[in-house]
C-alpha positions as CSV (number, residue, x, y, z in Angstrom):
1,M,-15.7,-56.2,-38.0
2,K,-12.0,-57.0,-38.2
3,W,-10.8,-60.4,-36.8
4,P,-7.6,-60.5,-34.9
5,L,-4.8,-62.4,-36.5
6,H,-4.7,-65.1,-33.8
7,C,-8.5,-65.8,-34.3
8,I,-8.0,-66.2,-38.0
9,A,-5.0,-68.6,-37.4
10,L,-7.2,-70.6,-34.9
11,L,-10.0,-70.9,-37.4
12,I,-7.6,-72.1,-40.1
13,L,-6.2,-74.7,-37.7
14,L,-9.6,-75.9,-36.6
15,D,-10.7,-76.2,-40.3
16,W,-7.6,-78.2,-41.0
17,L,-8.2,-80.5,-38.0
18,C,-11.8,-81.1,-39.0
19,E,-10.9,-82.2,-42.5
20,P,-12.6,-85.5,-43.2
21,A,-10.3,-88.5,-43.3
22,V,-9.3,-89.5,-46.8
23,A,-9.9,-93.1,-48.0
24,A,-6.8,-95.1,-48.5
25,L,-6.0,-97.9,-50.8
26,L,-5.8,-101.3,-49.1
27,Q,-2.4,-103.0,-49.6
28,L,-3.2,-106.7,-49.8
29,D,-1.0,-109.3,-48.2
30,R,-0.9,-111.7,-51.1
31,S,0.6,-114.5,-49.0
32,K,-2.5,-114.5,-46.8
33,S,-5.2,-113.4,-49.3
34,K,-7.0,-115.8,-51.6
35,I,-9.8,-116.0,-54.2
36,E,-11.2,-119.4,-55.0
37,V,-14.0,-121.0,-57.1
38,A,-15.6,-124.2,-55.7
39,V,-17.1,-126.5,-58.4
40,N,-19.0,-129.8,-58.1
41,S,-19.3,-132.4,-60.9
42,T,-20.6,-136.0,-61.1
43,V,-17.0,-137.3,-60.9
44,S,-15.5,-135.0,-58.3
45,S,-15.5,-131.6,-56.7
46,F,-12.6,-129.3,-57.2
47,T,-11.4,-125.8,-56.4
48,G,-9.9,-123.3,-58.8
49,K,-7.5,-121.0,-57.2
50,L,-6.8,-117.5,-58.6
51,E,-3.1,-117.1,-58.8
52,N,-3.1,-113.5,-59.9
53,Y,-5.7,-110.7,-59.7
54,Q,-5.9,-106.9,-59.5
55,A,-7.7,-105.5,-56.5
56,A,-8.3,-101.8,-55.8
57,I,-10.1,-101.5,-52.5
58,E,-10.4,-98.2,-50.7
59,C,-11.1,-97.9,-47.0
60,D,-12.1,-94.7,-45.2
61,P,-11.1,-94.7,-41.5
62,A,-14.4,-93.0,-40.7
63,Q,-16.5,-95.8,-42.3
64,P,-16.8,-99.4,-41.1
65,L,-16.9,-100.9,-44.6
66,P,-14.7,-100.4,-47.7
67,T,-15.9,-97.4,-49.8
68,R,-14.8,-98.7,-53.1
69,A,-13.8,-102.1,-54.5
70,E,-12.9,-103.3,-57.9
71,V,-11.4,-106.7,-58.6
72,T,-10.4,-108.0,-62.0
73,F,-8.6,-111.1,-63.2
74,D,-7.7,-113.0,-66.3
75,F,-9.2,-116.5,-66.5
76,K,-5.8,-118.0,-67.5
77,D,-4.8,-117.3,-63.8
78,L,-7.6,-119.5,-62.4
79,Q,-5.8,-122.8,-61.8
80,T,-7.5,-126.1,-60.8
81,G,-4.3,-128.1,-60.5
82,I,-5.1,-130.2,-63.6
83,E,-3.7,-128.7,-66.8
84,G,-6.1,-130.5,-69.2
85,R,-9.1,-129.2,-67.1
86,D,-7.7,-125.7,-67.1
87,K,-7.4,-125.8,-70.9
88,H,-10.9,-127.1,-71.4
89,M,-12.2,-124.4,-69.0
90,L,-10.6,-121.7,-71.2
91,K,-12.1,-123.2,-74.3
92,W,-15.6,-123.4,-72.7
93,L,-15.2,-119.7,-71.6
94,Q,-14.4,-118.7,-75.1
95,Y,-11.3,-117.2,-73.6
96,S,-10.0,-115.4,-76.8
97,K,-13.3,-113.3,-76.8
98,N,-13.7,-112.9,-73.1
99,P,-10.5,-113.3,-71.2
100,K,-11.3,-111.3,-68.1
101,A,-13.8,-111.2,-65.3
102,S,-14.5,-108.2,-63.0
103,F,-16.4,-107.2,-59.9
104,Y,-17.3,-103.5,-59.1
105,L,-18.8,-102.6,-55.7
106,T,-21.8,-100.3,-56.1
107,D,-23.3,-100.2,-52.6
108,W,-23.6,-101.8,-49.1
109,K,-26.9,-103.0,-47.6
110,Q,-27.4,-104.0,-44.0
111,N,-29.6,-107.0,-43.2
112,G,-29.6,-107.1,-39.4
113,A,-26.0,-107.6,-38.4
114,E,-25.1,-108.9,-41.8
115,S,-23.3,-106.7,-44.3
116,L,-24.3,-107.3,-47.9
117,A,-22.0,-106.1,-50.7
118,Q,-23.8,-105.2,-53.9
119,G,-22.1,-104.9,-57.2
120,E,-21.7,-105.7,-60.8
121,L,-20.0,-109.0,-61.8
122,T,-18.9,-109.5,-65.4
123,I,-18.1,-112.9,-66.7
124,H,-18.0,-114.0,-70.3
125,G,-18.9,-110.5,-71.4
126,V,-22.2,-110.6,-69.4
127,Q,-22.8,-108.2,-66.5
128,R,-25.1,-109.2,-63.6
129,T,-25.9,-107.4,-60.4
130,I,-25.1,-109.6,-57.4
131,Q,-25.4,-109.3,-53.7
132,M,-23.2,-111.3,-51.2
133,P,-22.7,-111.4,-47.5
134,V,-19.3,-110.1,-46.5
135,I,-17.6,-110.0,-43.1
136,V,-15.3,-107.1,-42.6
137,K,-13.0,-107.1,-39.5
138,R,-10.9,-104.1,-38.8
139,Q,-8.3,-103.3,-36.3
140,N,-6.8,-99.8,-36.8
141,D,-5.5,-99.9,-40.4
142,A,-5.6,-103.7,-40.8
143,Y,-8.6,-105.2,-42.6
144,D,-9.8,-108.8,-42.9
145,I,-12.5,-109.1,-45.6
146,E,-14.2,-112.4,-46.2
147,G,-17.2,-113.5,-48.3
148,T,-18.8,-116.2,-50.4
149,V,-21.3,-115.8,-53.3
150,G,-23.1,-118.6,-55.1
151,L,-23.6,-118.3,-58.8
152,D,-25.1,-120.1,-61.7
153,Y,-22.7,-119.9,-64.6
154,R,-25.6,-120.2,-67.1
155,D,-26.7,-116.7,-66.0
156,F,-23.6,-115.4,-67.7
157,G,-24.4,-117.0,-71.1
158,L,-22.2,-120.1,-70.5
159,P,-23.6,-123.5,-71.6
160,R,-23.9,-126.4,-69.1
161,I,-20.9,-128.7,-69.2
162,R,-21.8,-132.3,-70.1
163,N,-19.5,-135.0,-71.5
164,A,-21.4,-138.1,-72.7
165,V,-24.2,-139.2,-70.4
166,V,-22.2,-139.8,-67.3
167,F,-20.2,-136.6,-66.7
168,S,-21.6,-133.1,-66.0
169,V,-20.6,-130.1,-64.0
170,D,-23.1,-128.6,-61.7
171,P,-24.0,-125.1,-62.9
172,H,-24.0,-123.8,-59.4
173,L,-20.6,-122.7,-58.1
174,K,-19.3,-120.7,-55.2
175,I,-16.7,-117.9,-55.3
176,K,-14.9,-117.6,-52.0
177,F,-12.6,-114.8,-51.1
178,H,-10.5,-113.8,-48.0
179,L,-8.6,-110.6,-48.4
180,I,-6.2,-109.4,-45.8
181,G,-4.3,-106.1,-45.9
182,K,-3.5,-102.7,-44.4
183,T,-4.1,-99.1,-45.5
184,G,-1.0,-97.7,-43.7
185,D,2.6,-98.0,-44.7
């Protein structure tokens, strides 16, 4: 059976129109996005703000949640606002051996209406699987991604911070992020 030329052209057009949407890289608005670490100690609480980080987040228009996410940063870019504390943090982290941290998204899980991002977090050269609730709001090609995860830094081979008998840093900390961007031009 021979197909007429117009039928072949129509089939090619339909095939082209039915191509699945391709995931696009999220272009973050750095002025509105932030990643922070909240820490409590016996003296005070403080927040370290990540001044620089690399984020590769892919979003597929056909999917409600990002399809890929990888975030890395150098610990020297985590600033608490007190230079001495930042220097002590780098020494405690053994910065020269383990200067970077990373998160790699491996899957999503639904818990009712809550979306849980699962992934591999590496700090101090130690990789752990974590799960965190994430809120993803989307309007066309604009994304607003927000989440918080609680961690115990001892799980990453880091010693508890104590100075004399009076001062100590709670080993439980929170990483908070709010990432805003678009996939379009």
